[in-house]
C-alpha positions, 0 to 999 in steps of 0.5 A: 420138195427138193433133192437132199444129198445123203451118203450111205455106208453099208456092209455087203451081204447085209440088209438095208432099210431106207425110210423117206418121209415126204413132207408134201402129199404127192400122188406118186405113180413110180419110184426108182432107187438106182445105184450106178458104178463109175461107168454109169452102169446100173448095179442095183435098182429097186422100183415100186412093188419091187423092193419099194413100197409107198404108204402114208406119204412114206417111201420104204426101200428094202435092200436084201443081202443078195442085192449087195453081195456082189458090190464092193466099191463106192457108187452113186445112187438116187431116189427119183419119183414120178407123179402127176400122171408121170408128167413130173419127175423129181430126184428127192435123194442122192449121194454116194453109196459106199459098200464094204466087204464082210469078213464073215461071208455067207458061205462061211456061215455054218 
């Protein structure tokens, strides 16, 4: 496994599902999906059992509409795993996470 760069473009106030298929069998203890702004402040983080599930060597990340509702710029993100009794860590995915605002906002939906 090695880090892969992949940029995402999403629309705020929408769901976003990410599937990462690991090629190598790993006994994962922790998984982090983190988005930071240009001031290095965390604007969104998902962890194992809190928006992330791991089964059959696949990582599933679920981002809900309320997670992106306040986002409106280009951010940096990564997905990091910890394994081998938390002794080893590896960034498996990273890149830009661009969020565009909706025209029809949640409060407009009647």
